[in-house]
C-alpha positions as CSV (number, residue, x, y, z in Angstrom):
1,X,51.4,-42.9,-30.4
2,X,48.9,-42.9,-27.4
3,X,47.1,-46.1,-26.7
4,X,43.6,-46.4,-28.2
5,X,40.6,-46.0,-25.8
6,X,38.3,-49.0,-25.9
7,X,34.9,-48.2,-27.4
8,X,33.2,-49.8,-24.5
9,X,34.9,-47.4,-22.0
10,X,32.5,-45.0,-20.4
11,X,33.1,-41.3,-20.8
12,X,32.1,-39.2,-17.9
13,X,30.2,-36.0,-18.8
14,X,31.9,-33.0,-17.2
15,X,28.6,-31.9,-15.5
16,X,27.5,-35.4,-14.5
17,X,27.5,-36.2,-10.8
18,X,29.9,-38.7,-9.4
19,X,28.9,-42.3,-10.1
20,X,27.0,-41.4,-13.3
21,X,28.8,-42.1,-16.5
22,X,28.3,-40.9,-20.0
23,X,25.0,-39.2,-19.6
24,X,24.1,-35.4,-19.9
25,X,21.7,-34.0,-17.3
26,X,18.1,-34.9,-18.0
27,X,15.5,-32.3,-19.0
28,X,14.0,-32.2,-15.5
29,X,17.4,-31.7,-13.9
30,X,18.1,-28.8,-16.2
31,X,14.7,-27.3,-15.5
32,X,15.4,-27.5,-11.7
33,X,18.8,-26.0,-12.1
34,X,17.4,-23.1,-14.2
35,X,14.6,-22.5,-11.6
36,X,17.3,-22.3,-8.9
37,X,19.2,-19.8,-10.9
38,X,16.1,-17.7,-11.5
39,X,14.8,-17.8,-7.9
40,X,16.8,-14.7,-6.8
41,X,17.2,-13.1,-10.2
42,X,16.3,-9.4,-10.4
43,X,12.6,-8.7,-11.2
44,X,11.9,-12.4,-11.4
45,X,8.3,-12.9,-10.2
46,X,7.4,-15.5,-7.6
47,X,4.4,-17.7,-7.4
48,X,1.3,-16.6,-5.4
49,X,1.9,-19.4,-3.0
50,X,5.5,-18.4,-2.4
51,X,4.4,-14.8,-2.0
52,X,2.0,-15.7,0.8
53,X,4.5,-18.0,2.5
54,X,7.2,-15.4,2.5
55,X,4.9,-12.7,3.7
56,X,3.6,-14.8,6.6
57,X,7.2,-15.8,7.4
58,X,8.2,-12.2,8.1
59,X,5.3,-11.8,10.6
60,X,6.3,-15.1,12.3
61,X,9.9,-13.9,12.7
62,X,8.8,-10.5,13.9
63,X,6.5,-12.0,16.6
64,X,9.2,-14.5,17.6
65,X,11.7,-11.7,18.2
66,X,9.1,-9.5,20.0
67,X,8.2,-12.5,22.3
68,X,11.9,-13.2,23.0
69,X,12.7,-9.8,24.2
70,X,9.4,-9.2,26.2
71,X,8.7,-12.6,27.6
72,X,12.4,-13.2,28.3
73,X,12.5,-10.1,30.6
74,X,14.9,-8.1,28.4
75,X,12.4,-5.2,28.1
76,X,10.2,-3.8,30.8
77,X,6.4,-4.2,30.3
78,X,6.1,-0.5,31.0
79,X,7.8,0.3,27.7
80,X,6.7,-2.7,25.6
81,X,4.0,-5.2,26.3
82,X,4.4,-8.8,25.3
83,X,2.2,-10.3,22.6
84,X,0.2,-12.2,25.2
85,X,-0.4,-9.0,27.2
86,X,-1.4,-7.2,24.1
87,X,-4.0,-9.8,23.2
88,X,-5.4,-9.7,26.7
89,X,-5.7,-6.0,26.6
90,X,-7.3,-6.2,23.1
91,X,-9.9,-8.5,24.5
92,X,-10.7,-6.1,27.3
93,X,-11.1,-3.2,24.8
94,X,-13.8,-5.1,22.9
95,X,-15.6,-6.6,25.9
96,X,-15.5,-3.7,28.4
97,X,-14.8,-0.5,26.5
98,X,-16.7,-0.8,23.3
99,X,-13.7,-0.6,21.0
100,X,-15.7,-1.7,18.0
101,X,-17.5,1.7,18.1
102,X,-14.1,3.4,18.0
103,X,-13.1,1.3,15.0
104,X,-16.4,2.2,13.2
105,X,-15.9,5.9,13.8
106,X,-12.3,5.9,12.5
107,X,-13.2,3.9,9.4
108,X,-16.1,6.3,8.7
109,X,-13.9,9.3,9.0
110,X,-11.2,7.8,6.7
111,X,-13.7,6.9,4.0
112,X,-15.6,10.2,4.3
113,X,-12.6,12.4,4.1
114,X,-11.0,10.3,1.4
115,X,-14.1,10.2,-0.8
116,X,-14.5,14.0,-0.5
117,X,-10.8,14.4,-1.6
118,X,-11.2,12.0,-4.5
119,X,-14.4,13.7,-5.8
120,X,-12.5,17.0,-6.0
121,X,-9.0,15.8,-6.9
122,X,-9.7,13.2,-9.7
123,X,-11.6,15.6,-12.1
124,X,-9.1,18.4,-11.3
125,X,-6.2,16.1,-11.9
126,X,-7.6,14.9,-15.2
127,X,-8.2,18.5,-16.3
128,X,-4.6,19.4,-15.4
129,X,-3.1,16.4,-17.2
130,X,-5.2,16.9,-20.3
131,X,-5.1,20.7,-20.8
132,X,-1.8,22.4,-20.2
133,X,-3.3,25.9,-19.6
134,X,-5.2,24.4,-16.7
135,X,-2.1,22.7,-15.4
136,X,-0.1,26.0,-15.6
137,X,-2.8,27.7,-13.6
138,X,-3.2,25.2,-10.8
139,X,0.1,23.3,-10.6
140,X,2.1,25.9,-8.6
141,X,-0.6,26.1,-6.0
142,X,-1.1,22.4,-5.8
143,X,2.6,21.7,-5.6
144,X,2.9,24.3,-2.8
145,X,0.1,22.8,-0.8
146,X,1.3,19.3,-1.3
147,X,4.3,20.0,1.0
148,X,2.2,21.4,3.8
149,X,1.6,18.8,6.6
150,X,-2.1,18.2,7.3
151,X,-1.4,18.3,11.0
152,X,-0.4,21.9,10.8
153,X,-3.9,22.8,9.9
154,X,-5.5,21.2,13.0
155,X,-5.4,24.4,15.2
156,X,-7.0,26.4,12.4
157,X,-9.6,23.7,11.7
158,X,-10.5,23.5,15.3
159,X,-11.2,27.3,15.2
160,X,-13.1,27.1,12.0
161,X,-15.0,23.8,12.4
162,X,-14.8,23.0,16.1
163,X,-13.8,19.6,17.4
164,X,-16.6,17.7,15.7
165,X,-16.6,15.4,12.7
166,X,-16.2,18.2,10.2
167,X,-12.7,19.0,11.6
168,X,-11.5,15.4,11.3
169,X,-12.9,15.0,7.8
170,X,-11.2,18.3,6.7
171,X,-7.8,17.1,8.0
172,X,-8.1,13.9,5.9
173,X,-9.4,16.0,2.9
174,X,-6.4,18.4,3.1
175,X,-3.9,15.7,3.5
176,X,-5.2,13.7,0.5
177,X,-6.7,16.1,-2.1
178,X,-3.4,17.7,-3.2
179,X,-1.5,14.4,-3.4
180,X,-4.3,12.8,-5.5
181,X,-4.6,15.8,-7.8
182,X,-0.9,16.0,-8.7
183,X,-0.5,12.2,-9.1
184,X,-3.6,12.0,-11.3
185,X,-2.3,14.9,-13.4
186,X,1.0,13.2,-14.0
187,X,-0.7,9.9,-14.9
188,X,-3.0,11.5,-17.4
189,X,-0.3,13.7,-18.9
190,X,1.9,10.7,-19.5
191,X,-0.5,9.3,-22.1
192,X,1.1,7.8,-25.3
193,X,1.3,10.4,-28.0
194,X,0.9,7.8,-30.8
195,X,-2.5,6.9,-29.4
196,X,-3.6,10.5,-29.3
197,X,-2.4,11.1,-32.9
198,X,-4.1,7.9,-34.1
199,X,-7.4,9.1,-32.5
200,X,-7.1,12.5,-34.3
201,X,-6.4,10.6,-37.5
202,X,-9.6,8.6,-37.0
203,X,-11.6,11.8,-36.6
204,X,-11.8,12.3,-32.8
205,X,-12.2,15.8,-31.5
206,X,-10.6,17.3,-28.4
207,X,-13.4,16.1,-26.0
208,X,-13.3,12.7,-27.6
209,X,-9.5,12.5,-27.0
210,X,-10.0,13.1,-23.3
211,X,-13.0,10.8,-23.0
212,X,-11.9,7.9,-25.2
213,X,-8.1,8.0,-25.0
214,X,-6.7,9.8,-22.0
215,X,-9.2,8.7,-19.3
216,X,-9.4,5.0,-20.3
217,X,-5.6,4.9,-20.6
218,X,-5.0,6.5,-17.3
219,X,-7.8,4.7,-15.4
220,X,-5.5,1.9,-14.0
221,X,-2.9,4.5,-12.8
222,X,-5.6,6.6,-11.2
223,X,-7.0,3.6,-9.3
224,X,-3.5,2.8,-8.1
225,X,-3.0,6.4,-7.0
226,X,-6.2,6.2,-5.0
227,X,-5.0,3.0,-3.4
228,X,-1.8,4.6,-2.3
229,X,-3.3,7.7,-0.9
230,X,-5.9,5.8,1.0
231,X,-3.0,4.4,3.1
232,X,-1.9,8.0,3.8
233,X,-5.4,8.9,4.9
234,X,-5.1,6.5,7.8
235,X,-2.1,8.5,9.0
236,X,-4.1,11.8,8.9
237,X,-7.1,10.4,10.7
238,X,-5.0,9.2,13.7
239,X,-3.3,12.6,13.9
240,X,-6.8,14.2,13.9
241,X,-8.1,11.9,16.6
242,X,-5.1,12.5,18.9
243,X,-6.3,16.1,19.4
244,X,-9.7,17.1,20.6
245,X,-11.5,13.8,20.0
246,X,-13.8,11.7,22.2
247,X,-13.9,8.6,20.0
248,X,-11.9,6.7,17.5
249,X,-8.7,4.6,17.5
250,X,-6.5,7.6,18.0
251,X,-8.5,8.7,21.0
252,X,-8.1,5.2,22.5
253,X,-4.4,5.4,21.9
254,X,-4.2,8.7,23.7
255,X,-6.0,7.5,26.7
256,X,-3.9,4.4,26.9
257,X,-0.7,6.5,26.7
258,X,-1.9,8.5,29.7
259,X,-2.3,5.2,31.6
260,X,1.0,3.8,30.4
261,X,-0.9,0.8,28.9
262,X,1.4,-0.2,26.1
263,X,-0.6,-3.3,25.4
264,X,-3.7,-1.3,24.3
265,X,-1.5,1.1,22.4
266,X,0.1,-1.7,20.4
267,X,-3.3,-3.4,19.9
268,X,-4.7,-0.2,18.4
269,X,-1.8,0.2,16.1
270,X,-2.1,-3.4,14.9
271,X,-5.9,-3.0,14.3
272,X,-5.1,0.0,12.1
273,X,-2.5,-2.1,10.2
274,X,-5.0,-5.0,9.7
275,X,-7.8,-2.7,8.5
276,X,-5.4,-1.0,6.1
277,X,-4.1,-4.3,4.8
278,X,-7.6,-5.6,4.2
279,X,-8.5,-2.4,2.3
280,X,-5.3,-2.5,0.3
281,X,-6.0,-6.1,-0.8
282,X,-9.6,-5.1,-1.6
283,X,-8.4,-2.2,-3.7
284,X,-5.9,-4.5,-5.6
285,X,-8.6,-7.1,-6.3
286,X,-11.0,-4.4,-7.6
287,X,-8.3,-2.9,-9.8
288,X,-7.4,-6.3,-11.3
289,X,-11.1,-7.0,-12.0
290,X,-11.8,-3.6,-13.5
291,X,-8.6,-3.2,-15.4
292,X,-7.7,-6.7,-16.4
293,X,-5.5,-5.4,-19.3
294,X,-3.3,-3.4,-17.0
295,X,0.1,-4.7,-15.7
296,X,-0.3,-2.8,-12.4
């Protein structure tokens, strides 16, 4: 018969750390352990503060690597300017070459062409998503045009509209309108059938279904579509400004390329990214305010 264990003897909990006897982990310890397990779990959200810190951390690492290779002499300045040189060239662009006017022209072209595309594409996309005969009529043509690169139309647009502002607006319009149309049609056509049937049961007509069910339900998705395509519009405007343009960020990049000034080229690219990032955050904030019920 084994010897009896004294009642006063401490029993170590299997999960207790060394030196701690007879006690299970406290509630705060369990919560911290659970948080550590969830920190890298799939689809587990992060706090807004952690999102900002992680996002800024990437830029810090990127700039550090860039500085190491350029300032350390591993890459020739002819091929890649250092961050310091890029900032100096950016200052010269603003103080001596009126770069703020180029930025204003590019922003105006993006917004003008994008708004023209949205005015045409959103109603057409809603009609295609709501009424299947309309979709059957337009969808093959829209899908066909969606795969045509906007840059391929530049020679024709120069012949038709010259090298003025109309040509650049049309490049952005062609590059955006078909994408928006098809994406809006898919969003509207994916409406929940039970909501549609419930509206019919409550006495809604065909027009009421579109106006009170399909459009409100698809509005957050349509706004998200516009946000995504706005980013693509920036690509189209730079392509338009690279050819036959006397102003704009793309024109500045072309002139800098001829002079092998990689500092100005990189600065122009970064300015485009900053403006796009600001517009993206503004779009997200507006969407959250207008469609607070949405999970987008």
